[in-house]
Structure formats: structure tokens, C-alpha cells
N, C-alpha and C positions, 0 to 999 in steps of 0.2 A: 747376715746371709751371704754377702760376698766372700767372707772368710771361709764359710762352710763350702761354698761352691769351689773356690780356688783350691782348698786343701783336698777336697773329695776327688777332683779331676786328677791331681797328681798321684794320690794314693791308689785310685783305680787303675791308672796307667802303670804304676809300679807293680802292682799285684799281677796284672795280666801279662806284663813283660816277663816277670819271673816264671810264670806258667809257660810262656812261649819259649823261654830259655831251656826249661826242662824238656820241652819237645824237640830241642835241637836247633832252634833258630838263634844262632850265636851272634848275629848282627843286630838283634832287636834293640839293645841299649844304645848302640851306635846310631840307629835310625831315630830313636827318641831324642837323643842328645842333639843331633843335627837339626831335627825339626824344631826343637826348642830354641836353638840359636837363630835359625831362620825366622821363626815367629817374632823373636825379639827385634831383629832387624826390620821385619815387615811392620811391626807396630810403630817403630820410630819413623820409618819412611811414610807411613800413612799419616801420622801426625804432622810431619813436615809438609807433605803434599796437601794436607788440609788447610795449611796456613793461608795460602793464596785465596781459597774460597772463603775462609773466615774473614779475611781482611776485606774482600770485595763486598760480601753481603752485610757484614756488620757496619761497614762504611755507608752503604745504601740505607740500612735501617736507621742509622743515626740521623741521616738527612730526613728520612720519613718521620722520625720522632720530633725533630725540631720544627718541621713544617706542619705537624699535626695530622699527617696523612695516616699514620698507623692508628691513631686514636679514632679517626673516621672509619677506618676499616673494622676496628674492634667493636664499634657500635652495633654492627649487624649481629654479632654473637654475644654482646654484653648481657642481654636477658638470660641466655642459656648459662653463661658462666656465673652469673649471680646465684643460680640454683645449684650448679654442680661444683663450683669453686667459691664458696661464700667467703673464704678467708682473703681473697684478693680484693683490695679496695676499688671502688669505682674510679674509672679513668686512670688506673695504674698502667704504666707502659708495658708491663708483662702481657697484658691482654693483646696488644698489637703484635707482639712477637709471636705469641701462641697462634694467633690467626694466620700470620704469614707462614709459619712453620707447617700448619695443617694444610694450607693451600698448596704449598710446594709438594708435600707428601701425596696429596690427592692426585697431582699431576705426574707423579713418579719422578720428581726432580730431586734426587737424594742430595746432590751437591749443594743445592740451594736450601734444602730443608734443614740440614745439620747445623749450619751456622745460626740460622734463625732459632732453632731449638735450643742451642747452647746459650744464646742470649736470653731466651725465655727462662731457662733454668737458673741463670745468674740473677735475673730480676726476681724470680720466685724465692731464691735463697735470701735475698734482702728482707723478705717478709717472714722468713722462717725463724722462729724463736730458738729452736734447738738446731744448731748448725751441723751437728753430726747425724741427725735423724731426718729422713725425708718427710716433708709435710704432706698433708692430704692432697693439696694441689699438685705438688711435684710427682706424687705417686700416680695420680690420674693422668697427668700429662705424659709421663713416661710410658704408661701402659697403652695409651692411645697411639703413641709413636711406635711402640713395639708391635702393635697389631697392624699398623701401617695400611690403612685403606688406600688403594691405588686405583684410580679410574683409567689411567693410560699407562700400561706397563711397557714403555717404549723399548727398554733394553732387552727384555725377553723376546719381544717380537723381532728385534733386529738380529739376535743370536739365532733364532729359528730360521730366519731368512738366509743368513750367511751359511748355515749348515745344510741348506738345500731343501727346506720344507716347501712343498707345493702350495700350502695354505698356512703361512706363518701366523696369521691372525686368528686361526681357529680357536686358540686358547683365550682370546680376549674376554668373552663373556663368562666362561668358567672362572677366570681369575677375578673378574669384577665381583662375581657372586661370592666366591670363597673369601676374598679379603673383606668384603662387607660383613660376612658372618663373623670373621675374626675380630673385627673392630667392635661390633655390637656385643659379642660375648665378653671382650675385655672391659668394655664400658660398664656392662651390667655386673660383672664380677666386682669391680671397684665400688660401684654404687652400693652393692650389698654389704661389702666390708665396711664402708664408711657411712652406711645407713643414709644414703642420699635419697631425698624424696623425688623420684623420677616420674611418679604417676601424677603429674600435674599438667596443666594446659600448656605451659611454656615448653617444658622438656619434651612432652609428647609431640608438640607441633614441630620442633626441630627434628625429632627422630623420623616423623612421617615425611618431612621435607627431604631429609637425607635419602630415605628409601625412594622417594619420587625422582630425585635427581639421578640416582644410580640407575633406575629403571629407564628414564629418558635417554641417558647416555648410552646405555646398552642398546636400546632400540635404534638410536641414531646411527651407531656404527654398524649394527647388524644389517641395516638396509643399504649400506655402501657396497659397492663392488669389491670383492676380496682383493683384487690387485691394487686398489688405491687406498684401502683401509689403513695400512701401515703408514703410508705417506701422509695421509691427513691426520693421523694420530700424532705423529711427530710434529707436523706443522702447527697443530692446535696447541700442543704443550709449549713449544718454543715461542709461539706468538704471545701466549699468556705470560710466559716468563719475561720476555723482553719488554712487554707492556708494563709490567711491574717496575722494571728498571727506569723506563721513561717516565712513568708516573711519579716515582720518587724524585727524579731530577726536576721535572716540571713543578712539582709541589714546592720544592725548595726555591725555584726561581720566582714563583708566584708570591711566596711569603717573603721574598727579598732577603734570604739568608745567604751566607757565603757557602755555596754547595761544596766547593773543593775542600776548604778547611774543615768543614763539618764531616765530610767523607773521611779525611785523614784521621780525625779524632776517633771515629768509629773503627777504622782499620787497625789502629793501634791496639784497641781492645781485642780484636781478633787474634793478633799475634800473641798476646798474653794468654788467652784461652788455649791456643794451640800448644803452648809450652806446658801448661798445667795438665793437659790430657795424656802426655807421653807415658808417665809411669803406670797409670791405670790401664791404658790400652795395651802396653807391653805385657803386663802381668796377666791379663785375661787371655790374650792371644797365645802366650806361652802355655798356659794351662790347657787351652783347646788343642794346641798342636800335639802335646804329649798324649792326650786322650785319643786323638785320631791315629797317630803313628804307632801307638801300642797295640792297636787292633780292637780296642774296646767297642768302637762303633760297629765293626764287622760282626762281633759276637752278638750284639743286640739285634742286628738285622737278621742274622741266621736264626736267632731264637724266635723272632716274630714269624718268620717263614714257617718254622716247625709247628708253632702253635696254630697258625691259620690252616696249615695242611691237616693237622690232627682233627680240626673241627669241620673239615671239608669246605672251607671258604676259598674263594677265588684269590689266587696269589699273583695275578698278573701285574699288580701295581707294586709289588715288593721291590723289584729292581730300582724303582724310583725313590725308595726310602732313604738312601744315603743323602739325597738332597734335602729331604725333610728333617733328618737328624742333624745335618750340618747347618741348616738355615738359622736356628736360634743362636748358634755359636759363632759362625763366621760367614759374612756375606760373600767374600771372595771364594771361600771353601765351598759354599753351597752352589755358587755360580759354576765353579769348576766341576762339581758333581753333576750338575744339570747338563753341562756341555759334554761330559764324558758319556752320560746316558744317551744323549741325542746322537753322539757320534757312533757309539757301540750298537745301539738298537735301531737307529734311524730317526731322522728329524720328525717324520710323520708316523712313527710307531706309537702304540699305546703307552709304552713305558716312557718315551720321550714326551708325550702329551702330558702324562701325570706329573713328570718331573718339572715341566714348564709351569704348570698350574700351581704346584707346590712352591716353586721359587717365587711366584708372585702373590701367594696367599698370606704370607706373614713377613715380618721384619727380623733382622738379626738381633734378637732380644738381648743377649749378653753383651754384644758390641754396643748397642744403644745404652744399656745400663752402665757399662764401664765408662763410656764417653760422657754421658750426660751427668751421672752422679759423680764421676771422677772430676769433672770440670769444677764442681762446687764442693769437692772434698767431703761428700756424704758417704758414711760407711754403714749406717743402719737404714736399710731400704724398705723395711716394713713389709707390707703386702704387695709391693711392686712386682717382685719376681714370681710369686705364685699366680697372681692375676694375669701377668703377661704370658706365662707358660700355659695357662688355661686358654687364653686367646689363641696362642700358637697351635695348641692341640685342636681347638675347634676349627681353625683355618685349614689345618692339614687334613683333618677328617672330611671337611667340606670339599677340599680339593679333590680327594679321592672319589667322593660321591658324585660331584659334578662332572668329573672326568668320565666316569662310567655313563653318566646321563648324556653327555655331549659327543663322546667319541664315536 
């Protein structure tokens, strides 16, 4: 699947560039070449920049593992994982890493979530019999990460505030609802493909609990005064994050382990993983860059506009589509698209509102796929990409629907 995606992006970019050249755009190949070089540099810089966070969080996770804290945290979700990931043995350390990754994703803490997710993928790879092909557990884990349920979209709220929005937190509830739809669709898609029995008491209990938590969180923040909502969202997320750090250290002290030496051992693993990621990330970012600079994405947006206009549908949300189209491909690209929309149309415009909700509704699927599967050298991703893209589509459609409802 990765091979097909990689080659398709370059071929589509080449064909469209040839068409643009025939129309007189003589600098099109120069633009594509420069964007490809820039993407290669960006991919390397991202990997190097990620090294520090990987060392920090994998060092803390190593302390948590030796102290037994991660196993304690995993117990809360163990009954669920027994049903949806039956291939993971009971008390395996992968469960603790998965739990911590999901907790960080829910709080919108990407820098913390990625190292934990990479550790989980490496631990799942140890259980994988076919090292070239993704296991069922790895596919489900990747899709859940790609759908990225986020209760507190701190970064989006901050960008809206910086760009002059009168009510930057107006998108909070629509994002919460849209990302929940994305996660549920991704989970059900994988469950269908893998024939998981989700209609049992255990799984249904967790699903209903998830819906209840999302509803309570939305109700709590909706009842706050708009001027303090952003401040308390950030405070809550960072308090939880640092509490995890203190919890790991205290657990090591209580268990009388050498916290510093254990941290160093885990940090070394983080450096090794960061180096492994570089070629996979560079390859995917280069493919995305040539697709964008060749104008293929613009063609797709214009086509959608014409189709919607033909059927008499409302096209007010179409200017926000570049964010939606870029989101599965590049997090920084989608963020740039969102900021451009907010700047051009206004932070409190409908177009800016939709772009903000789209930005928070899904994750960068191909980035997650390249990083997570690249870290364990998996080339056969199975149903991961189709299921993740289905979750993305559901999240983006939900983003448009909820934007019309709430704006």
C-alpha cells in the first residue's frame, strides 16, 4: 500500500505538471523540484527535532515500566483490549504504552503521544510473527491514532486567539463531536475487517463510557465563561501532563529503583527510534510536497466546487477544503492552510470556523502511517490505510455538518 501511495503521488504530480507546462507555466517543474528538496530537509529536521521528545518520554516510560506503574494504568483498559486485541498477552508492556499514548492524544498533547505510540508499535512488533506485515493489533492501534480523538484542541484555540478571534473557543464543541465521530468510525471499520466481536457487554460498556466522558467534558467547558475557557483548557491539559511525569518519578522512588539510570536506558531507545524514522518520513513528505506544488490539490478542490454548484448545494465551506485535503498528508501543511484561511477570510468567518473544526477532527494519517510503521520497518499495512481514510472522511464530513449547526 505504501508503495502504491508513494508512486501514485509522484505520477499524478508529473502528469499535472506536464499539463501546466503546456498551458505556459514554465516554472512548474522548478517549483516541484524545490518543494521536494525542501520536504526532504523538513523530514530530516522533524526527525531530529523529535529526538529530544522521544528521549524524554521513553525515558519516563522505562521508569514507569520498571516501577509497575504502566501495568497499573493498563489494568483499567485490559478488559477492553482482551476483546479488541486478543493477540496481546495479558500483562504485556505494550498495553501500558498504548494506554499512555491514547491518554496523550485525548488531551491534544502530540509531542507526548508520538514517543509513547512509537514505543507501543515496537512492543507490538515483538509479538508480530510476520515482521513485514502489520498485525491486527498494529492496524487497530494505527487507525485509532490516525482518527485521533481530542478532547482539548489547545493549539487550534491558541491560533484562533492569536489571529484575532473574538470567541476562539467557539469551535471547541464541534471539534469534540467531529473527532469523536472520526474515532468511532475508524474503530468500527477495523472491527468489521477483523471480525471483532464488539457487541458484547465489555466493549459496549467502554463505548458508552467514552460517549459519556465526551458529553460531560463538552458540558463542563460549555458552561465556562468564553474568556476563561481557553485558559482553563490549557491549564487542565498541562496539569494532567506534568502529573504523569511526577507520577512516573514517584513510582520509581517508591519501588526503590535507580530512577536516573533507568531514565537514561529508556532515552537511549528514543534516539535509536528517531534515527530509524528519517528515511520513511522523508520519502512520504517528498511525495506530499510534489503533489501539493504541482497543483493537483487545487484541481481537486475546484472539481468539488463545480460538482456542488451543479447540484445546487451550499459551497460556503469549500474554501476550507484545502485544510481537509492536506490534513491526512501533512500536519504542518494543514496547519498552514488553516492559518491562511483564518487570515484571508477572518478568524471569526464561517470559512475560518470550518477550517478550524476540520483541523481538529482528524490526524495526519500518512504522517502517522509513515512514522509508526516506518519505525518497525513494516511495508505491508493491510487494511490500515483504507480504514484510517474512512475515519478521516467521516471526521471531515462531521466537521462540515457540525460547523453548519454551531456557527
